[in-house]
MILUMTI-326995 format. One record per residue (C-alpha): x, y, z. Coordinates in nm, 3 decimals, always signed. Example, Ala and Ser with C-alpha at 12.3 -4.5 7.8 and 13.67 -1.06 7.14 Angstrom:
// residues 2
      east     north        up
    +1.230    -0.450    +0.780
    +1.367    -0.106    +0.714
END
This chain:
// residues 363
      east     north        up
    -0.002    -0.030    -0.024
    +0.094    +0.364    -0.090
    +0.186    +0.642    +0.110
    -0.165    +0.792    -0.067
    -0.346    +0.559    +0.063
    -0.351    +0.487    +0.435
    -0.616    +0.180    +0.526
    -0.997    +0.197    +0.565
    -1.073    +0.180    +0.939
    -1.293    -0.179    +0.952
    -1.479    -0.344    +1.253
    -1.611    -0.726    +1.290
    -1.985    -0.544    +1.271
    -1.896    -0.379    +0.972
    -1.731    -0.672    +0.820
    -1.970    -0.923    +0.867
    -2.283    -0.689    +0.700
    -2.065    -0.633    +0.422
    -1.971    -1.001    +0.398
    -2.382    -0.993    +0.416
    -2.479    -0.755    +0.094
    -2.561    -0.511    +0.350
    -2.651    -0.177    +0.183
    -2.399    +0.050    +0.126
    -2.461    +0.475    +0.136
    -2.261    +0.689    +0.053
    -2.353    +1.018    +0.238
    -2.159    +1.319    +0.062
    -2.114    +1.661    +0.097
    -1.898    +1.845    -0.170
    -1.649    +1.830    +0.069
    -1.329    +1.599    +0.091
    -1.362    +1.403    +0.356
    -1.669    +1.264    +0.218
    -1.543    +1.222    -0.131
    -1.240    +1.003    +0.035
    -1.457    +0.839    +0.193
    -1.675    +0.720    -0.088
    -1.378    +0.655    -0.273
    -1.206    +0.477    -0.034
    -1.514    +0.243    +0.033
    -1.547    +0.211    -0.320
    -1.264    +0.025    -0.323
    -1.275    -0.162    -0.087
    -1.614    -0.312    -0.170
    -1.499    -0.390    -0.555
    -1.200    -0.596    -0.390
    -1.381    -0.754    -0.125
    -1.671    -0.850    -0.427
    -1.964    -0.616    -0.283
    -2.304    -0.627    -0.557
    -2.272    -0.280    -0.695
    -2.696    -0.213    -0.674
    -2.679    -0.202    -0.362
    -2.441    +0.129    -0.335
    -2.638    +0.429    -0.332
    -2.525    +0.821    -0.307
    -2.723    +1.076    -0.118
    -2.728    +1.441    -0.020
    -2.895    +1.676    +0.213
    -2.942    +2.034    +0.084
    -2.962    +2.301    +0.279
    -3.125    +2.581    +0.060
    -2.944    +2.848    -0.018
    -2.680    +2.849    +0.216
    -2.492    +2.566    +0.037
    -2.243    +2.667    -0.223
    -2.425    +2.690    -0.553
    -2.112    +2.522    -0.659
    -2.166    +2.207    -0.400
    -2.528    +2.057    -0.598
    -2.293    +1.969    -0.928
    -1.973    +1.887    -0.742
    -2.177    +1.627    -0.553
    -2.372    +1.479    -0.841
    -2.020    +1.448    -1.018
    -1.889    +1.270    -0.748
    -2.180    +1.014    -0.763
    -2.112    +0.959    -1.124
    -1.697    +0.929    -1.115
    -1.819    +0.658    -0.793
    -2.075    +0.532    -1.110
    -2.404    +0.510    -0.814
    -2.735    +0.636    -0.795
    -2.770    +1.050    -0.621
    -3.030    +1.108    -0.402
    -3.098    +1.494    -0.330
    -3.289    +1.512    +0.031
    -3.412    +1.879    +0.217
    -3.579    +1.998    +0.504
    -3.931    +1.973    +0.451
    -4.056    +2.313    +0.623
    -3.697    +2.474    +0.433
    -3.325    +2.479    +0.450
    -3.117    +2.630    +0.787
    -3.167    +2.980    +0.708
    -3.505    +2.892    +0.688
    -3.488    +2.722    +1.004
    -3.313    +3.025    +1.198
    -3.552    +3.226    +1.111
    -3.832    +2.967    +1.203
    -3.636    +2.963    +1.579
    -3.641    +3.323    +1.641
    -4.050    +3.351    +1.517
    -4.095    +3.047    +1.791
    -3.866    +3.278    +2.041
    -4.019    +3.601    +2.011
    -4.412    +3.410    +1.990
    -4.261    +3.193    +2.356
    -4.134    +3.534    +2.521
    -4.441    +3.728    +2.443
    -4.625    +3.432    +2.606
    -4.415    +3.461    +2.894
    -4.299    +3.079    +2.801
    -3.914    +3.127    +2.853
    -3.743    +3.359    +3.076
    -3.504    +3.516    +2.847
    -3.516    +3.546    +2.484
    -3.259    +3.259    +2.257
    -3.106    +3.293    +1.938
    -3.165    +3.164    +1.671
    -2.864    +3.031    +1.489
    -2.710    +2.696    +1.609
    -2.384    +2.657    +1.832
    -2.166    +2.389    +1.884
    -2.378    +2.227    +2.195
    -2.675    +2.258    +1.996
    -2.561    +2.154    +1.651
    -3.012    +2.112    +1.557
    -2.850    +2.233    +1.230
    -2.701    +1.938    +1.173
    -2.981    +1.697    +1.333
    -3.283    +1.889    +1.180
    -3.140    +1.899    +0.789
    -2.937    +1.649    +0.709
    -2.955    +1.361    +0.945
    -3.349    +1.374    +0.961
    -3.344    +1.410    +0.608
    -3.145    +1.082    +0.513
    -3.248    +0.870    +0.804
    -3.609    +0.915    +0.694
    -3.546    +0.863    +0.370
    -3.340    +0.542    +0.396
    -3.581    +0.426    +0.672
    -3.857    +0.480    +0.439
    -3.648    +0.301    +0.150
    -3.472    +0.031    +0.250
    -3.699    -0.085    +0.530
    -3.624    -0.449    +0.602
    -3.247    -0.413    +0.497
    -2.921    -0.343    +0.650
    -2.789    -0.026    +0.597
    -2.446    +0.103    +0.638
    -2.377    +0.512    +0.605
    -2.072    +0.588    +0.494
    -1.969    +0.923    +0.690
    -1.646    +1.114    +0.668
    -1.526    +1.216    +1.003
    -1.200    +1.206    +1.124
    -1.053    +1.176    +1.517
    -0.857    +1.449    +1.413
    -1.066    +1.724    +1.333
    -1.170    +1.783    +1.694
    -1.188    +1.678    +2.010
    -1.499    +1.563    +2.048
    -1.470    +1.329    +1.698
    -1.124    +1.255    +1.865
    -1.293    +0.959    +2.068
    -1.540    +0.880    +1.748
    -1.553    +0.487    +1.681
    -1.538    +0.319    +1.376
    -1.893    +0.262    +1.367
    -2.221    +0.206    +1.559
    -2.575    +0.167    +1.582
    -2.791    +0.418    +1.420
    -3.106    +0.322    +1.676
    -3.262    +0.664    +1.615
    -3.421    +0.552    +1.275
    -3.416    +0.166    +1.351
    -3.442    +0.106    +1.678
    -3.372    -0.255    +1.774
    -3.613    -0.509    +1.745
    -3.861    -0.241    +1.506
    -4.138    -0.458    +1.309
    -4.000    -0.384    +0.965
    -3.643    -0.565    +1.064
    -3.432    -0.292    +0.991
    -3.110    -0.219    +1.104
    -2.917    +0.032    +1.026
    -2.520    +0.156    +1.116
    -2.285    +0.412    +1.039
    -1.952    +0.414    +0.900
    -1.623    +0.622    +0.945
    -1.411    +0.466    +0.750
    -1.116    +0.721    +0.725
    -1.186    +0.774    +1.135
    -0.808    +0.830    +1.133
    -0.679    +0.974    +0.831
    -0.483    +1.245    +0.884
    -0.574    +1.656    +0.655
    -0.271    +1.562    +0.456
    -0.368    +1.216    +0.373
    -0.693    +1.355    +0.261
    -0.561    +1.569    +0.051
    -0.307    +1.314    -0.089
    -0.543    +1.082    -0.116
    -0.717    +1.343    -0.359
    -0.387    +1.407    -0.565
    -0.295    +0.997    -0.598
    -0.655    +0.932    -0.772
    -0.731    +1.282    -0.923
    -1.052    +1.265    -0.737
    -1.144    +1.697    -0.827
    -1.207    +1.929    -0.477
    -1.418    +2.173    -0.436
    -1.327    +2.573    -0.489
    -1.401    +2.632    -0.132
    -1.020    +2.437    -0.060
    -0.888    +2.625    -0.408
    -1.012    +2.976    -0.241
    -0.770    +2.885    +0.033
    -1.070    +2.723    +0.298
    -0.968    +2.434    +0.482
    -1.303    +2.288    +0.542
    -1.633    +2.250    +0.371
    -1.951    +2.317    +0.524
    -2.253    +2.515    +0.474
    -2.129    +2.853    +0.319
    -2.167    +3.023    +0.673
    -2.151    +2.761    +0.919
    -2.171    +2.846    +1.298
    -1.866    +2.666    +1.341
    -1.635    +2.795    +1.105
    -1.336    +3.013    +1.168
    -1.233    +3.381    +1.072
    -1.089    +3.243    +0.764
    -1.371    +3.034    +0.634
    -1.617    +3.282    +0.665
    -1.407    +3.536    +0.480
    -1.340    +3.279    +0.204
    -1.683    +3.213    +0.172
    -1.761    +3.568    +0.150
    -1.517    +3.672    -0.118
    -1.716    +3.465    -0.360
    -2.023    +3.632    -0.498
    -2.240    +3.326    -0.511
    -2.262    +3.342    -0.152
    -2.384    +3.699    -0.095
    -2.726    +3.640    -0.130
    -2.741    +3.407    +0.178
    -2.494    +3.643    +0.397
    -2.771    +3.916    +0.342
    -3.000    +3.648    +0.449
    -2.812    +3.596    +0.771
    -2.782    +3.906    +0.858
    -3.034    +3.978    +0.847
    -3.173    +3.718    +1.109
    -2.875    +3.875    +1.277
    -3.068    +4.234    +1.242
    -3.362    +4.116    +1.332
    -3.285    +3.957    +1.661
    -2.961    +4.148    +1.802
    -2.766    +3.791    +1.859
    -2.447    +3.768    +1.640
    -2.429    +3.443    +1.474
    -2.188    +3.314    +1.649
    -2.074    +3.404    +2.009
    -1.844    +3.681    +1.960
    -1.850    +3.741    +1.601
    -2.135    +3.901    +1.378
    -2.122    +3.845    +1.052
    -2.191    +4.161    +0.898
    -1.858    +4.249    +1.026
    -1.672    +4.009    +0.811
    -1.789    +4.171    +0.466
    -1.992    +4.525    +0.584
    -1.953    +4.659    +0.195
    -2.171    +4.370    +0.103
    -2.443    +4.495    +0.247
    -2.658    +4.782    +0.190
    -2.664    +5.091    +0.356
    -3.026    +5.005    +0.530
    -2.847    +4.651    +0.677
    -2.539    +4.826    +0.765
    -2.736    +5.084    +0.949
    -2.995    +4.805    +1.112
    -2.655    +4.568    +1.235
    -2.563    +4.855    +1.442
    -2.867    +4.948    +1.592
    -2.836    +4.534    +1.707
    -2.526    +4.555    +1.867
    -2.678    +4.758    +2.033
    -3.015    +4.612    +2.122
    -2.771    +4.351    +2.177
    -2.562    +4.531    +2.518
    -2.868    +4.628    +2.611
    -3.087    +4.300    +2.666
    -2.760    +4.156    +2.799
    -2.739    +4.443    +3.031
    -3.063    +4.416    +3.112
    -3.099    +4.026    +3.161
    -2.800    +4.039    +3.378
    -3.030    +4.165    +3.667
    -3.297    +3.857    +3.632
    -3.314    +3.600    +3.953
    -3.063    +3.359    +3.855
    -3.256    +3.012    +4.020
    -3.509    +3.134    +3.732
    -3.310    +3.159    +3.471
    -3.466    +2.896    +3.220
    -3.420    +2.513    +3.294
    -3.628    +2.188    +3.163
    -3.897    +2.224    +3.363
    -3.900    +2.539    +3.456
    -4.040    +2.733    +3.616
    -3.943    +2.635    +3.946
    -4.115    +2.846    +4.198
    -4.328    +3.166    +4.166
    -4.119    +3.505    +4.197
    -4.148    +3.762    +4.458
    -4.308    +4.072    +4.451
    -3.958    +4.223    +4.360
    -3.866    +4.002    +4.163
    -4.143    +4.038    +3.967
    -4.092    +4.407    +4.002
    -3.793    +4.348    +3.764
    -3.911    +4.104    +3.546
    -4.178    +4.366    +3.430
    -3.916    +4.635    +3.402
    -3.691    +4.401    +3.182
    -3.956    +4.297    +2.993
    -4.113    +4.606    +2.958
    -3.758    +4.714    +2.715
    -3.747    +4.460    +2.548
    -4.140    +4.408    +2.445
    -4.073    +4.697    +2.315
    -3.783    +4.723    +2.139
    -3.847    +4.394    +1.982
    -4.215    +4.579    +1.886
    -4.421    +4.236    +2.044
    -4.699    +4.248    +2.307
    -4.618    +4.267    +2.625
    -4.912    +4.076    +2.790
    -4.811    +4.056    +3.167
    -4.741    +4.460    +3.195
    -4.707    +4.459    +3.590
    -4.541    +4.278    +3.848
    -4.864    +4.146    +3.973
    -4.974    +3.959    +3.592
    -4.645    +3.843    +3.595
    -4.682    +3.685    +3.927
    -5.030    +3.524    +3.778
    -4.865    +3.424    +3.476
    -4.564    +3.206    +3.685
    -4.838    +3.086    +3.907
    -5.040    +2.959    +3.611
    -4.706    +2.807    +3.450
    -4.592    +2.644    +3.773
    -4.940    +2.527    +3.851
    -4.930    +2.339    +3.500
    -4.606    +2.157    +3.542
    -4.706    +2.073    +3.907
    -4.986    +1.875    +3.675
END
């Protein structure tokens, strides 16, 4: 084996499932890792005589936040693999739509005093619903429906070198989200990480050795590919994306959410600051106002009683009168700034609402 071809990771469960003719699904994002994993596994499957008609590719389209070149790149990779490609999407819209919906929900809940503090519309390292709802869910639901009763192996190109959270990633794991143990259809799903031990250098070398095309983002200077603007991306990758004109509509849409919500795209970083010249004058003024609102919100919410902050099973108790006065004052300012109704405008009304919610929780 050459230096360009590190071994793929295998374990007994994957090996056994492949021998029994499991369906193999290449999960393609257009990025270097998903392509390398797909080509390396495809070569292994040829070597062991795995049936070609039991190999498939799938891609979750995230909407306008995708690089414009990503769909064509995914189609090209699938064609080179000689497998059929299925594209799935979240039924309620792409990722930007999901952030917009989350902010609308946050406003409704705050207006109804169903939450104590305003919640950011954006996903984060601690709350990666972006991956779960726009990639995992559409892909898993499609595979469960289309391959019911089969053994399904999803090939995913994650690597332990990428992050601390992935350092302990297994070679494979059962996926019981869409194929619970003992399900009536008899469907069995595995997630396989065949290049989990590869380095980024090895991934790029594998592409070069096998003439596998790379997404334009890498040629422009990015070190990884995800959405055009990812909540986990470093400054360099955000700058690279913002330099590509095809990504400007998504940029303006996301900055629009920053402006409407007063929350920055990443903790401590406003996407609107990356390339403000892309924005119109109205958006630049709106962004400045959003930053002022963010400072005011944080200052106001710091006055709220700490033990009443939102947790599972909220609220834990009914606030005292002086606490309700503080809550009432904070809400009065923020509901005015956000132009939503202040339905509990007095301390007494706030205490009555907390009592109503507390009783409902107890029931």
